[in-house]
N, C-alpha and C positions, 0 to 999 in steps of 0.2 A: 504494500500501499504505498509507504514513506514512496520508493522508486515514481510510482506512479503522480504522487501530490507533486514529488522535484520536476516532473518532469512539464507534468504541467504549469506548473507557477515558470518555465524557465516561455512556455509558451503563450502569458500573455503578453495581449498587446503591445506598442512600446507607451510610457506615460503621458500624458498629456502635453508634461514638459517635451517630450523628445518626440510625439508621433508628431508627423507634416499635419499641418491642414489640409484642409481638406480645394481650399485655392491653391496650395504647391503642389497636393498630387496633379490637378488639374493644369497646372501649368507642367510638371512632367510631362502630360500625355501629350501636350501640345508641342512638347521637346520631340518628343519621340516620333510622333507626324512629320514636322522637320526632316528630322533625321531618313525617315522611312524616304522623301523625297517629295512631299506633300504638301501642300501651301495651307497651315493651321487653318487663315482668316482666309479659308474660302468657305462660300456660303454651303455646303454640306457638310462641312466639319465643324462648325459654329458651334455645335453642339454635343459636337460627340467626345469631349473631354467633361464634359458633364457626366454625362451616360457610360463612360470607361469608369470614373471612379463610382460609381453607383453601381455597376454591374461588379465593380473589386467588391463592394461593401457585402452584395449574395455571392460569390463565389467566393468571400472566406474568410464570410460569418464566424466557418469553425474555432477561430481565435476567440473567441467571445465567449464557447460556451463553454459548462465542465461536466464533462460524462461525470463522476462521482455523483454529482449531486443528481442528476440523472437517472445512474441506478441507486441512490439511495433508498428510494422506500421498494417493502419488497411482502408479499405475501405468505405467510403458512400454513393458513388451510388450505392445503392440496391435497388430501388426506394420502400422506406421506408417499405421495409421487415420488419418484428419486429417477425416472429413465431421463432421455433425452429430452429436450425442446431446440426444436431448428427454427428457423427463419432463413425462408428460402429465394432467393433474387431480388432482395433489399439493392435497392437503384444505387450506386455506387460515380458522382461526379465528382474528380477531382483535378488537379491540377496539377504534373511535375514541376517539380521544384527544381529542375535543371536548364528547362526552357520556358516554362510561365508555359506552355502548352495543355491542353485538357486528355484526361484519359476515363477514360466512361467502361461503363462493365453491371458486373453482378454480384454481389456478397450473401453468403449463405454462412450464416452466424449459428451452433446449436452448444450448448450446456449441459452436466451434467447436476441438479439441484440436488441442494443438502437441506431438504426441510423445508428451505423458502426458495418460494420462484420472486421474477421481476416483472413487471410488467413488458407485452412484447415490442408496443411500441415505445417502451425506454431501449433498448436494445436495437430499432433500426436508427433512433436519435443519436446511441452513440456513435455508432457506421456513419451519420450524417458529418457530426462535429470533427471527427477525426477526416472524413475526407474534407470535408472546405476547407482546408490547410493546404497552404502548398508541399508535399506528397513526394515518395516514393511508395510507388505499390508494397513494396517488401515491408518498408515502417509502418504503414496502417494499415495491415494485415496484424503487426507485432499488435503494436497497439490499441486494437480494438481485443485483441486477445487478452492481453496482459489488463485493460482496466475490467473487462467481467470479473474474468481470475479474480481480480483481485477484490471489487466492490461485490461482487454475490458472495464470495466462499464456494465456490462451484467447486465439484471434484472432479473437473478437468472442462475444458475447451477446446473450440474448432473452430478454425476462422479458413475459408472458402473464398476467392477473390480472384475471378477471370476478366477480364478489361482489354481494351485497345486504347492503345497511345498513340495521340494525335503525333508527338514529339517524331516518333517514327513513322507514323504515313505517310502525313504531310510535310514529310521536311525530310534532309538525312538523305537513308536507301528508299524512303521513299517505298515501302512493304507495308500495303492495305490487309486489313482482314487478316490482319494478323496476332492472337490472343496470347495475354500473360499471365500465364496463373502460377497467384502466392497461396499460400496455404501457412498453418501456424497449430500445435497443437499441445494441451496442457495437459497434467495430471493424467487423468486413465485413458484418455482419448492419445496421449503419445505412449502411453505402456499398454496401452491393450490391442493391438492389431486389429483384431474382428470387430472391436467398436469404430475402429477408425476407419474402417471398410466402408461400416454400416451406414457410418457421417456420409462418406464419398460418393457411393453408390447413388445417396439420397440428390445428394450435391449434384451429377451430372444426368440426373433423368429430366 
């Protein structure tokens, strides 16, 4: 838990004293437009800096989120249920921290409860919080698993993400339709091959 809390603390947005103002952010967009070779003052681009800054606020809203807070409320009235709880096909919309290009795909998350469960929407929300930050898919996968493991006290957590990276499909080697798969297993999912395969079979359906 301490490691997760420390990570969240390090990922807090800049303080009001150090975070650039909206006007400064819009000026930065104008600089990039000019660097790309266009004229930020032409009619079609006059409102672009405002729109880009607003979009950044949406794309990177995860810096304002707190995964531990989302997972803090649990329910113990589950009649002893202790089998896998799995969410399939959670939408992932994130941005590569190397090129700031989108990567989009699906996440499959499961955990083994220990007498208490967490609201299903909260798991999807945790995926969204971490995805709405500059990321690598590998780090994103690990962060989701560790946050759930630490906060829920699960006997095991499994995360599977399949995504397409536009930093690879729209630039560089320009290979389209290439999926990247990452996984993270903790606890019983890591130690029990049959349980792990059961999760993978469900994720790949």
